[in-house]
LUMPAMI-123272 format. One record per residue: chain; residue number from 1; residue in three letters; z, y, x of N, C-alpha, C, O in turn. Coordinates in pm, whole numbers. Each point is the difference from the previous one (the first is absolute). Layout:
<koldo><unit>A</unit><pos>NUM</pos><code>ala</code><n_c3>Z</n_c3><n_c2>Y</n_c2><n_c1>X</n_c1><ca_c3>Z</ca_c3><ca_c2>Y</ca_c2><ca_c1>X</ca_c1><c_c3>Z</c_c3><c_c2>Y</c_c2><c_c1>X</c_c1><o_c3>Z</o_c3><o_c2>Y</o_c2><o_c1>X</o_c1></koldo>
...
This chain:
<koldo><unit>A</unit><pos>1</pos><code>met</code><n_c3>801</n_c3><n_c2>1989</n_c2><n_c1>-4533</n_c1><ca_c3>-69</ca_c3><ca_c2>-112</ca_c2><ca_c1>59</ca_c1><c_c3>-59</c_c3><c_c2>39</c_c2><c_c1>136</c_c1><o_c3>-4</o_c3><o_c2>-82</o_c2><o_c1>92</o_c1></koldo>
<koldo><unit>A</unit><pos>2</pos><code>lys</code><n_c3>-42</n_c3><n_c2>205</n_c2><n_c1>-81</n_c1><ca_c3>-58</ca_c3><ca_c2>47</ca_c2><ca_c1>125</ca_c1><c_c3>105</c_c3><c_c2>-2</c_c2><c_c1>112</c_c1><o_c3>-32</o_c3><o_c2>-34</o_c2><o_c1>114</o_c1></koldo>
<koldo><unit>A</unit><pos>3</pos><code>lys</code><n_c3>155</n_c3><n_c2>70</n_c2><n_c1>-147</n_c1><ca_c3>106</ca_c3><ca_c2>0</ca_c2><ca_c1>100</ca_c1><c_c3>32</c_c3><c_c2>-142</c_c2><c_c1>44</c_c1><o_c3>30</o_c3><o_c2>-23</o_c2><o_c1>117</o_c1></koldo>
<koldo><unit>A</unit><pos>4</pos><code>gly</code><n_c3>-37</n_c3><n_c2>-72</n_c2><n_c1>-209</n_c1><ca_c3>25</ca_c3><ca_c2>-140</ca_c2><ca_c1>33</ca_c1><c_c3>-100</c_c3><c_c2>-54</c_c2><c_c1>101</c_c1><o_c3>38</o_c3><o_c2>-69</o_c2><o_c1>95</o_c1></koldo>
<koldo><unit>A</unit><pos>5</pos><code>trp</code><n_c3>-166</n_c3><n_c2>101</n_c2><n_c1>-115</n_c1><ca_c3>-101</ca_c3><ca_c2>-45</ca_c2><ca_c1>95</ca_c1><c_c3>17</c_c3><c_c2>67</c_c2><c_c1>135</c_c1><o_c3>-27</o_c3><o_c2>-61</o_c2><o_c1>104</o_c1></koldo>
<koldo><unit>A</unit><pos>6</pos><code>arg</code><n_c3>72</n_c3><n_c2>184</n_c2><n_c1>-104</n_c1><ca_c3>25</ca_c3><ca_c2>69</ca_c2><ca_c1>126</ca_c1><c_c3>112</c_c3><c_c2>-68</c_c2><c_c1>77</c_c1><o_c3>-7</o_c3><o_c2>-13</o_c2><o_c1>123</o_c1></koldo>
<koldo><unit>A</unit><pos>7</pos><code>val</code><n_c3>112</n_c3><n_c2>-31</n_c2><n_c1>-194</n_c1><ca_c3>111</ca_c3><ca_c2>-71</ca_c2><ca_c1>64</ca_c1><c_c3>-50</c_c3><c_c2>-133</c_c2><c_c1>55</c_c1><o_c3>34</o_c3><o_c2>-36</o_c2><o_c1>113</o_c1></koldo>
<koldo><unit>A</unit><pos>8</pos><code>ile</code><n_c3>-114</n_c3><n_c2>-37</n_c2><n_c1>-191</n_c1><ca_c3>-52</ca_c3><ca_c2>-129</ca_c2><ca_c1>46</ca_c1><c_c3>-88</c_c3><c_c2>19</c_c2><c_c1>122</c_c1><o_c3>10</o_c3><o_c2>-77</o_c2><o_c1>96</o_c1></koldo>
<koldo><unit>A</unit><pos>9</pos><code>leu</code><n_c3>-97</n_c3><n_c2>178</n_c2><n_c1>-98</n_c1><ca_c3>-85</ca_c3><ca_c2>28</ca_c2><ca_c1>115</ca_c1><c_c3>84</c_c3><c_c2>34</c_c2><c_c1>123</c_c1><o_c3>-32</o_c3><o_c2>-44</o_c2><o_c1>110</o_c1></koldo>
<koldo><unit>A</unit><pos>10</pos><code>gly</code><n_c3>138</n_c3><n_c2>120</n_c2><n_c1>-128</n_c1><ca_c3>89</ca_c3><ca_c2>34</ca_c2><ca_c1>111</ca_c1><c_c3>65</c_c3><c_c2>-125</c_c2><c_c1>60</c_c1><o_c3>9</o_c3><o_c2>-12</o_c2><o_c1>122</o_c1></koldo>
<koldo><unit>A</unit><pos>11</pos><code>ile</code><n_c3>35</n_c3><n_c2>-78</n_c2><n_c1>-207</n_c1><ca_c3>63</ca_c3><ca_c2>-123</ca_c2><ca_c1>48</ca_c1><c_c3>-101</c_c3><c_c2>-85</c_c2><c_c1>77</c_c1><o_c3>33</o_c3><o_c2>-56</o_c2><o_c1>105</o_c1></koldo>
<koldo><unit>A</unit><pos>12</pos><code>val</code><n_c3>-155</n_c3><n_c2>46</n_c2><n_c1>-157</n_c1><ca_c3>-103</ca_c3><ca_c2>-78</ca_c2><ca_c1>67</ca_c1><c_c3>-34</c_c3><c_c2>61</c_c2><c_c1>136</c_c1><o_c3>-14</o_c3><o_c2>-73</o_c2><o_c1>98</o_c1></koldo>
<koldo><unit>A</unit><pos>13</pos><code>leu</code><n_c3>2</n_c3><n_c2>204</n_c2><n_c1>-92</n_c1><ca_c3>-31</ca_c3><ca_c2>65</ca_c2><ca_c1>127</ca_c1><c_c3>111</c_c3><c_c2>-19</c_c2><c_c1>102</c_c1><o_c3>-27</o_c3><o_c2>-23</o_c2><o_c1>118</o_c1></koldo>
<koldo><unit>A</unit><pos>14</pos><code>val</code><n_c3>152</n_c3><n_c2>33</n_c2><n_c1>-162</n_c1><ca_c3>113</ca_c3><ca_c2>-23</ca_c2><ca_c1>91</ca_c1><c_c3>-2</c_c3><c_c2>-144</c_c2><c_c1>51</c_c1><o_c3>26</o_c3><o_c2>-23</o_c2><o_c1>118</o_c1></koldo>
<koldo><unit>A</unit><pos>15</pos><code>ala</code><n_c3>-55</n_c3><n_c2>-73</n_c2><n_c1>-205</n_c1><ca_c3>-7</ca_c3><ca_c2>-140</ca_c2><ca_c1>41</ca_c1><c_c3>-112</c_c3><c_c2>-22</c_c2><c_c1>102</c_c1><o_c3>18</o_c3><o_c2>-75</o_c2><o_c1>96</o_c1></koldo>
<koldo><unit>A</unit><pos>16</pos><code>leu</code><n_c3>-133</n_c3><n_c2>139</n_c2><n_c1>-118</n_c1><ca_c3>-110</ca_c3><ca_c2>-14</ca_c2><ca_c1>95</ca_c1><c_c3>34</c_c3><c_c2>60</c_c2><c_c1>136</c_c1><o_c3>-31</o_c3><o_c2>-58</o_c2><o_c1>104</o_c1></koldo>
<koldo><unit>A</unit><pos>17</pos><code>val</code><n_c3>96</n_c3><n_c2>174</n_c2><n_c1>-105</n_c1><ca_c3>38</ca_c3><ca_c2>63</ca_c2><ca_c1>127</ca_c1><c_c3>102</c_c3><c_c2>-85</c_c2><c_c1>73</c_c1><o_c3>-12</o_c3><o_c2>-20</o_c2><o_c1>121</o_c1></koldo>
<koldo><unit>A</unit><pos>18</pos><code>leu</code><n_c3>113</n_c3><n_c2>-32</n_c2><n_c1>-192</n_c1><ca_c3>99</ca_c3><ca_c2>-85</ca_c2><ca_c1>65</ca_c1><c_c3>-63</c_c3><c_c2>-130</c_c2><c_c1>51</c_c1><o_c3>35</o_c3><o_c2>-47</o_c2><o_c1>108</o_c1></koldo>
<koldo><unit>A</unit><pos>19</pos><code>gly</code><n_c3>-127</n_c3><n_c2>-10</n_c2><n_c1>-183</n_c1><ca_c3>-70</ca_c3><ca_c2>-119</ca_c2><ca_c1>46</ca_c1><c_c3>-82</c_c3><c_c2>27</c_c2><c_c1>125</c_c1><o_c3>-3</o_c3><o_c2>-82</o_c2><o_c1>92</o_c1></koldo>
<koldo><unit>A</unit><pos>20</pos><code>gly</code><n_c3>-63</n_c3><n_c2>196</n_c2><n_c1>-89</n_c1><ca_c3>-77</ca_c3><ca_c2>38</ca_c2><ca_c1>118</ca_c1><c_c3>89</c_c3><c_c2>22</c_c2><c_c1>122</c_c1><o_c3>-34</o_c3><o_c2>-40</o_c2><o_c1>111</o_c1></koldo>
<koldo><unit>A</unit><pos>21</pos><code>leu</code><n_c3>149</n_c3><n_c2>103</n_c2><n_c1>-133</n_c1><ca_c3>94</ca_c3><ca_c2>20</ca_c2><ca_c1>110</ca_c1><c_c3>52</c_c3><c_c2>-133</c_c2><c_c1>53</c_c1><o_c3>8</o_c3><o_c2>-20</o_c2><o_c1>122</o_c1></koldo>
<koldo><unit>A</unit><pos>22</pos><code>cys</code><n_c3>28</n_c3><n_c2>-70</n_c2><n_c1>-212</n_c1><ca_c3>50</ca_c3><ca_c2>-131</ca_c2><ca_c1>43</ca_c1><c_c3>-107</c_c3><c_c2>-77</c_c2><c_c1>77</c_c1><o_c3>30</o_c3><o_c2>-64</o_c2><o_c1>100</o_c1></koldo>
<koldo><unit>A</unit><pos>23</pos><code>thr</code><n_c3>-154</n_c3><n_c2>71</n_c2><n_c1>-147</n_c1><ca_c3>-109</ca_c3><ca_c2>-68</ca_c2><ca_c1>69</ca_c1><c_c3>-23</c_c3><c_c2>61</c_c2><c_c1>137</c_c1><o_c3>-19</o_c3><o_c2>-72</o_c2><o_c1>98</o_c1></koldo>
<koldo><unit>A</unit><pos>24</pos><code>gly</code><n_c3>21</n_c3><n_c2>204</n_c2><n_c1>-91</n_c1><ca_c3>-19</ca_c3><ca_c2>68</ca_c2><ca_c1>128</ca_c1><c_c3>109</c_c3><c_c2>-34</c_c2><c_c1>100</c_c1><o_c3>-28</o_c3><o_c2>-26</o_c2><o_c1>117</o_c1></koldo>
<koldo><unit>A</unit><pos>25</pos><code>val</code><n_c3>152</n_c3><n_c2>26</n_c2><n_c1>-161</n_c1><ca_c3>111</ca_c3><ca_c2>-34</ca_c2><ca_c1>88</ca_c1><c_c3>-13</c_c3><c_c2>-146</c_c2><c_c1>44</c_c1><o_c3>28</o_c3><o_c2>-33</o_c2><o_c1>115</o_c1></koldo>
<koldo><unit>A</unit><pos>26</pos><code>gly</code><n_c3>-68</n_c3><n_c2>-53</n_c2><n_c1>-205</n_c1><ca_c3>-19</ca_c3><ca_c2>-140</ca_c2><ca_c1>36</ca_c1><c_c3>-105</c_c3><c_c2>-17</c_c2><c_c1>109</c_c1><o_c3>20</o_c3><o_c2>-77</o_c2><o_c1>94</o_c1></koldo>
<koldo><unit>A</unit><pos>27</pos><code>phe</code><n_c3>-132</n_c3><n_c2>148</n_c2><n_c1>-106</n_c1><ca_c3>-103</ca_c3><ca_c2>-9</ca_c2><ca_c1>102</ca_c1><c_c3>46</c_c3><c_c2>60</c_c2><c_c1>132</c_c1><o_c3>-31</o_c3><o_c2>-52</o_c2><o_c1>107</o_c1></koldo>
<koldo><unit>A</unit><pos>28</pos><code>leu</code><n_c3>106</n_c3><n_c2>161</n_c2><n_c1>-113</n_c1><ca_c3>50</ca_c3><ca_c2>62</ca_c2><ca_c1>122</ca_c1><c_c3>101</c_c3><c_c2>-89</c_c2><c_c1>73</c_c1><o_c3>9</o_c3><o_c2>5</o_c2><o_c1>122</o_c1></koldo>
<koldo><unit>A</unit><pos>29</pos><code>thr</code><n_c3>66</n_c3><n_c2>-84</n_c2><n_c1>-194</n_c1><ca_c3>100</ca_c3><ca_c2>-86</ca_c2><ca_c1>62</ca_c1><c_c3>-56</c_c3><c_c2>-137</c_c2><c_c1>37</c_c1><o_c3>75</o_c3><o_c2>-87</o_c2><o_c1>44</o_c1></koldo>
<koldo><unit>A</unit><pos>30</pos><code>gly</code><n_c3>-205</n_c3><n_c2>67</n_c2><n_c1>-60</n_c1><ca_c3>-63</ca_c3><ca_c2>-123</ca_c2><ca_c1>46</ca_c1><c_c3>-3</c_c3><c_c2>-111</c_c2><c_c1>-101</c_c1><o_c3>19</o_c3><o_c2>-117</o_c2><o_c1>35</o_c1></koldo>
<koldo><unit>A</unit><pos>31</pos><code>ala</code><n_c3>-43</n_c3><n_c2>149</n_c2><n_c1>-159</n_c1><ca_c3>-5</ca_c3><ca_c2>-102</ca_c2><ca_c1>-104</ca_c1><c_c3>-118</c_c3><c_c2>-94</c_c2><c_c1>24</c_c1><o_c3>-108</o_c3><o_c2>43</o_c2><o_c1>41</o_c1></koldo>
<koldo><unit>A</unit><pos>32</pos><code>asp</code><n_c3>129</n_c3><n_c2>-171</n_c2><n_c1>-68</n_c1><ca_c3>-106</ca_c3><ca_c2>-99</ca_c2><ca_c1>11</ca_c1><c_c3>-62</c_c3><c_c2>-18</c_c2><c_c1>-138</c_c1><o_c3>60</o_c3><o_c2>-62</o_c2><o_c1>-88</o_c1></koldo>
<koldo><unit>A</unit><pos>33</pos><code>thr</code><n_c3>-178</n_c3><n_c2>117</n_c2><n_c1>68</n_c1><ca_c3>-61</ca_c3><ca_c2>1</ca_c2><ca_c1>-133</ca_c1><c_c3>-33</c_c3><c_c2>-142</c_c2><c_c1>-48</c_c1><o_c3>10</o_c3><o_c2>-28</o_c2><o_c1>-119</o_c1></koldo>
<koldo><unit>A</unit><pos>34</pos><code>gln</code><n_c3>-48</n_c3><n_c2>-60</n_c2><n_c1>210</n_c1><ca_c3>-30</ca_c3><ca_c2>-137</ca_c2><ca_c1>-40</ca_c1><c_c3>123</c_c3><c_c2>-71</c_c2><c_c1>-56</c_c1><o_c3>-9</o_c3><o_c2>-74</o_c2><o_c1>-97</o_c1></koldo>
<koldo><unit>A</unit><pos>35</pos><code>arg</code><n_c3>124</n_c3><n_c2>98</n_c2><n_c1>160</n_c1><ca_c3>124</ca_c3><ca_c2>-62</ca_c2><ca_c1>-47</ca_c1><c_c3>40</c_c3><c_c2>57</c_c2><c_c1>-135</c_c1><o_c3>47</o_c3><o_c2>-74</o_c2><o_c1>-87</o_c1></koldo>
<koldo><unit>A</unit><pos>36</pos><code>ile</code><n_c3>-66</n_c3><n_c2>203</n_c2><n_c1>68</n_c1><ca_c3>33</ca_c3><ca_c2>64</ca_c2><ca_c1>-127</ca_c1><c_c3>-89</c_c3><c_c2>-56</c_c2><c_c1>-111</c_c1><o_c3>49</o_c3><o_c2>-35</o_c2><o_c1>-107</o_c1></koldo>
<koldo><unit>A</unit><pos>37</pos><code>leu</code><n_c3>-179</n_c3><n_c2>27</n_c2><n_c1>134</n_c1><ca_c3>-93</ca_c3><ca_c2>-54</ca_c2><ca_c1>-100</ca_c1><c_c3>30</c_c3><c_c2>-146</c_c2><c_c1>-31</c_c1><o_c3>-11</o_c3><o_c2>-42</o_c2><o_c1>-115</o_c1></koldo>
<koldo><unit>A</unit><pos>38</pos><code>gln</code><n_c3>50</n_c3><n_c2>-35</n_c2><n_c1>217</n_c1><ca_c3>33</ca_c3><ca_c2>-141</ca_c2><ca_c1>-23</ca_c1><c_c3>125</c_c3><c_c2>-13</c_c2><c_c1>-89</c_c1><o_c3>4</o_c3><o_c2>-84</o_c2><o_c1>-89</o_c1></koldo>
<koldo><unit>A</unit><pos>39</pos><code>asn</code><n_c3>98</n_c3><n_c2>168</n_c2><n_c1>114</n_c1><ca_c3>121</ca_c3><ca_c2>-4</ca_c2><ca_c1>-82</ca_c1><c_c3>-29</c_c3><c_c2>40</c_c2><c_c1>-144</c_c1><o_c3>49</o_c3><o_c2>-63</o_c2><o_c1>-93</o_c1></koldo>
<koldo><unit>A</unit><pos>40</pos><code>val</code><n_c3>-128</n_c3><n_c2>168</n_c2><n_c1>76</n_c1><ca_c3>-35</ca_c3><ca_c2>44</ca_c2><ca_c1>-135</ca_c1><c_c3>-79</c_c3><c_c2>-108</c_c2><c_c1>-72</c_c1><o_c3>22</o_c3><o_c2>-27</o_c2><o_c1>-118</o_c1></koldo>
<koldo><unit>A</unit><pos>41</pos><code>asn</code><n_c3>-116</n_c3><n_c2>-35</n_c2><n_c1>190</n_c1><ca_c3>-81</ca_c3><ca_c2>-105</ca_c2><ca_c1>-60</ca_c1><c_c3>85</c_c3><c_c2>-122</c_c2><c_c1>-35</c_c1><o_c3>-23</o_c3><o_c2>-63</o_c2><o_c1>-103</o_c1></koldo>
<koldo><unit>A</unit><pos>42</pos><code>asp</code><n_c3>120</n_c3><n_c2>30</n_c2><n_c1>187</n_c1><ca_c3>88</ca_c3><ca_c2>-114</ca_c2><ca_c1>-29</ca_c1><c_c3>81</c_c3><c_c2>24</c_c2><c_c1>-127</c_c1><o_c3>22</o_c3><o_c2>-93</o_c2><o_c1>-78</o_c1></koldo>
<koldo><unit>A</unit><pos>43</pos><code>his</code><n_c3>23</n_c3><n_c2>215</n_c2><n_c1>58</n_c1><ca_c3>84</ca_c3><ca_c2>30</ca_c2><ca_c1>-116</ca_c1><c_c3>-79</c_c3><c_c2>22</c_c2><c_c1>-128</c_c1><o_c3>44</o_c3><o_c2>-42</o_c2><o_c1>-107</o_c1></koldo>
<koldo><unit>A</unit><pos>44</pos><code>tyr</code><n_c3>-160</n_c3><n_c2>106</n_c2><n_c1>117</n_c1><ca_c3>-72</ca_c3><ca_c2>41</ca_c2><ca_c1>-120</ca_c1><c_c3>-135</c_c3><c_c2>-69</c_c2><c_c1>-18</c_c1><o_c3>-67</o_c3><o_c2>25</o_c2><o_c1>-100</o_c1></koldo>
<koldo><unit>A</unit><pos>45</pos><code>arg</code><n_c3>24</n_c3><n_c2>-109</n_c2><n_c1>194</n_c1><ca_c3>-127</ca_c3><ca_c2>-74</ca_c2><ca_c1>-7</ca_c1><c_c3>-119</c_c3><c_c2>91</c_c2><c_c1>-32</c_c1><o_c3>-79</o_c3><o_c2>-29</o_c2><o_c1>-90</o_c1></koldo>
<koldo><unit>A</unit><pos>46</pos><code>leu</code><n_c3>67</n_c3><n_c2>136</n_c2><n_c1>165</n_c1><ca_c3>-105</ca_c3><ca_c2>98</ca_c2><ca_c1>-26</ca_c1><c_c3>-140</c_c3><c_c2>-55</c_c2><c_c1>23</c_c1><o_c3>-92</o_c3><o_c2>33</o_c2><o_c1>-75</o_c1></koldo>
<koldo><unit>A</unit><pos>47</pos><code>thr</code><n_c3>75</n_c3><n_c2>-117</n_c2><n_c1>177</n_c1><ca_c3>-135</ca_c3><ca_c2>-52</ca_c2><ca_c1>25</ca_c1><c_c3>-46</c_c3><c_c2>-92</c_c2><c_c1>-112</c_c1><o_c3>-118</o_c3><o_c2>-2</o_c2><o_c1>-34</o_c1></koldo>
<koldo><unit>A</unit><pos>48</pos><code>glu</code><n_c3>211</n_c3><n_c2>-74</n_c2><n_c1>-25</n_c1><ca_c3>-38</ca_c3><ca_c2>-86</ca_c2><ca_c1>-112</ca_c1><c_c3>-44</c_c3><c_c2>83</c_c2><c_c1>-119</c_c1><o_c3>-99</o_c3><o_c2>-32</o_c2><o_c1>-67</o_c1></koldo>
<koldo><unit>A</unit><pos>49</pos><code>tyr</code><n_c3>172</n_c3><n_c2>140</n_c2><n_c1>39</n_c1><ca_c3>-38</ca_c3><ca_c2>87</ca_c2><ca_c1>-110</ca_c1><c_c3>-134</c_c3><c_c2>67</c_c2><c_c1>27</c_c1><o_c3>-84</o_c3><o_c2>10</o_c2><o_c1>-89</o_c1></koldo>
<koldo><unit>A</unit><pos>50</pos><code>ala</code><n_c3>62</n_c3><n_c2>34</n_c2><n_c1>213</n_c1><ca_c3>-126</ca_c3><ca_c2>66</ca_c2><ca_c1>33</ca_c1><c_c3>-116</c_c3><c_c2>-97</c_c2><c_c1>-17</c_c1><o_c3>-104</o_c3><o_c2>38</o_c2><o_c1>-54</o_c1></koldo>
<koldo><unit>A</unit><pos>51</pos><code>gln</code><n_c3>120</n_c3><n_c2>-162</n_c2><n_c1>100</n_c1><ca_c3>-107</ca_c3><ca_c2>-98</ca_c2><ca_c1>-13</ca_c1><c_c3>-25</c_c3><c_c2>-33</c_c2><c_c1>-147</c_c1><o_c3>-115</o_c3><o_c2>-17</o_c2><o_c1>-41</o_c1></koldo>
<koldo><unit>A</unit><pos>52</pos><code>ala</code><n_c3>220</n_c3><n_c2>8</n_c2><n_c1>-37</n_c1><ca_c3>-15</ca_c3><ca_c2>-29</ca_c2><ca_c1>-143</ca_c1><c_c3>-77</c_c3><c_c2>112</c_c2><c_c1>-70</c_c1><o_c3>-91</o_c3><o_c2>-26</o_c2><o_c1>-78</o_c1></koldo>
<koldo><unit>A</unit><pos>53</pos><code>tyr</code><n_c3>128</n_c3><n_c2>152</n_c2><n_c1>106</n_c1><ca_c3>-68</ca_c3><ca_c2>111</ca_c2><ca_c1>-66</ca_c1><c_c3>-145</c_c3><c_c2>12</c_c2><c_c1>46</c_c1><o_c3>-87</o_c3><o_c2>37</o_c2><o_c1>-79</o_c1></koldo>
<koldo><unit>A</unit><pos>54</pos><code>val</code><n_c3>60</n_c3><n_c2>-66</n_c2><n_c1>205</n_c1><ca_c3>-140</ca_c3><ca_c2>1</ca_c2><ca_c1>46</ca_c1><c_c3>-79</c_c3><c_c2>-105</c_c2><c_c1>-76</c_c1><o_c3>-114</o_c3><o_c2>24</o_c2><o_c1>-40</o_c1></koldo>
<koldo><unit>A</unit><pos>55</pos><code>gly</code><n_c3>174</n_c3><n_c2>-141</n_c2><n_c1>19</n_c1><ca_c3>-66</ca_c3><ca_c2>-104</ca_c2><ca_c1>-78</ca_c1><c_c3>-24</c_c3><c_c2>43</c_c2><c_c1>-143</c_c1><o_c3>-107</o_c3><o_c2>-27</o_c2><o_c1>-56</o_c1></koldo>
<koldo><unit>A</unit><pos>56</pos><code>tyr</code><n_c3>205</n_c3><n_c2>94</n_c2><n_c1>-4</n_c1><ca_c3>-16</ca_c3><ca_c2>49</ca_c2><ca_c1>-138</ca_c1><c_c3>-114</c_c3><c_c2>100</c_c2><c_c1>-9</c_c1><o_c3>-81</o_c3><o_c2>-6</o_c2><o_c1>-93</o_c1></koldo>
<koldo><unit>A</unit><pos>57</pos><code>phe</code><n_c3>74</n_c3><n_c2>99</n_c2><n_c1>190</n_c1><ca_c3>-106</ca_c3><ca_c2>100</ca_c2><ca_c1>-4</ca_c1><c_c3>-137</c_c3><c_c2>-63</c_c2><c_c1>22</c_c1><o_c3>-99</o_c3><o_c2>42</o_c2><o_c1>-60</o_c1></koldo>
<koldo><unit>A</unit><pos>58</pos><code>lys</code><n_c3>94</n_c3><n_c2>-144</n_c2><n_c1>146</n_c1><ca_c3>-128</ca_c3><ca_c2>-69</ca_c2><ca_c1>19</ca_c1><c_c3>-45</c_c3><c_c2>-67</c_c2><c_c1>-128</c_c1><o_c3>-117</o_c3><o_c2>8</o_c2><o_c1>-37</o_c1></koldo>
<koldo><unit>A</unit><pos>59</pos><code>gln</code><n_c3>210</n_c3><n_c2>-75</n_c2><n_c1>-32</n_c1><ca_c3>-35</ca_c3><ca_c2>-65</ca_c2><ca_c1>-126</ca_c1><c_c3>-44</c_c3><c_c2>103</c_c2><c_c1>-104</c_c1><o_c3>-96</o_c3><o_c2>-22</o_c2><o_c1>-73</o_c1></koldo>
<koldo><unit>A</unit><pos>60</pos><code>met</code><n_c3>167</n_c3><n_c2>134</n_c2><n_c1>67</n_c1><ca_c3>-35</ca_c3><ca_c2>103</ca_c2><ca_c1>-96</ca_c1><c_c3>-139</c_c3><c_c2>57</c_c2><c_c1>30</c_c1><o_c3>-80</o_c3><o_c2>22</o_c2><o_c1>-91</o_c1></koldo>
<koldo><unit>A</unit><pos>61</pos><code>phe</code><n_c3>52</n_c3><n_c2>1</n_c2><n_c1>219</n_c1><ca_c3>-130</ca_c3><ca_c2>52</ca_c2><ca_c1>39</ca_c1><c_c3>-111</c_c3><c_c2>-98</c_c2><c_c1>-34</c_c1><o_c3>-107</o_c3><o_c2>39</o_c2><o_c1>-45</o_c1></koldo>
<koldo><unit>A</unit><pos>62</pos><code>gln</code><n_c3>133</n_c3><n_c2>-169</n_c2><n_c1>68</n_c1><ca_c3>-101</ca_c3><ca_c2>-101</ca_c2><ca_c1>-34</ca_c1><c_c3>-25</c_c3><c_c2>-3</c_c2><c_c1>-150</c_c1><o_c3>-114</o_c3><o_c2>-13</o_c2><o_c1>-43</o_c1></koldo>
<koldo><unit>A</unit><pos>63</pos><code>gln</code><n_c3>219</n_c3><n_c2>25</n_c2><n_c1>-36</n_c1><ca_c3>-17</ca_c3><ca_c2>2</ca_c2><ca_c1>-145</ca_c1><c_c3>-78</c_c3><c_c2>122</c_c2><c_c1>-45</c_c1><o_c3>-86</o_c3><o_c2>-8</o_c2><o_c1>-88</o_c1></koldo>
<koldo><unit>A</unit><pos>64</pos><code>leu</code><n_c3>115</n_c3><n_c2>123</n_c2><n_c1>149</n_c1><ca_c3>-71</ca_c3><ca_c2>123</ca_c2><ca_c1>-36</ca_c1><c_c3>-147</c_c3><c_c2>-9</c_c2><c_c1>39</c_c1><o_c3>-86</o_c3><o_c2>48</o_c2><o_c1>-75</o_c1></koldo>
<koldo><unit>A</unit><pos>65</pos><code>thr</code><n_c3>55</n_c3><n_c2>-108</n_c2><n_c1>189</n_c1><ca_c3>-141</ca_c3><ca_c2>-10</ca_c2><ca_c1>40</ca_c1><c_c3>-76</c_c3><c_c2>-97</c_c2><c_c1>-90</c_c1><o_c3>-120</o_c3><o_c2>15</o_c2><o_c1>-19</o_c1></koldo>
<koldo><unit>A</unit><pos>66</pos><code>arg</code><n_c3>190</n_c3><n_c2>-114</n_c2><n_c1>-36</n_c1><ca_c3>-65</ca_c3><ca_c2>-92</ca_c2><ca_c1>-94</ca_c1><c_c3>-35</c_c3><c_c2>72</c_c2><c_c1>-131</c_c1><o_c3>-100</o_c3><o_c2>-32</o_c2><o_c1>-64</o_c1></koldo>
<koldo><unit>A</unit><pos>67</pos><code>leu</code><n_c3>183</n_c3><n_c2>127</n_c2><n_c1>26</n_c1><ca_c3>-27</ca_c3><ca_c2>74</ca_c2><ca_c1>-124</ca_c1><c_c3>-120</c_c3><c_c2>92</c_c2><c_c1>13</c_c1><o_c3>-69</o_c3><o_c2>26</o_c2><o_c1>-99</o_c1></koldo>
<koldo><unit>A</unit><pos>68</pos><code>leu</code><n_c3>44</n_c3><n_c2>22</n_c2><n_c1>218</n_c1><ca_c3>-111</ca_c3><ca_c2>92</ca_c2><ca_c1>20</ca_c1><c_c3>-123</c_c3><c_c2>-79</c_c2><c_c1>24</c_c1><o_c3>-107</o_c3><o_c2>56</o_c2><o_c1>19</o_c1></koldo>
């Protein structure tokens, strides 16, 4: 089992390094971050999810403060 986790950790580290390299090359070649964020948001609706989770946490916090 220990060897399995080592393999998984290795794969994760390689993915992080490759992601960092791709991001760095993108910035060096003049990537427009606003356009990238807009495309990602159009496809995955990240701002809607973020707003929903913020609302959930606010409701949870309000419920917890009522209990105390």
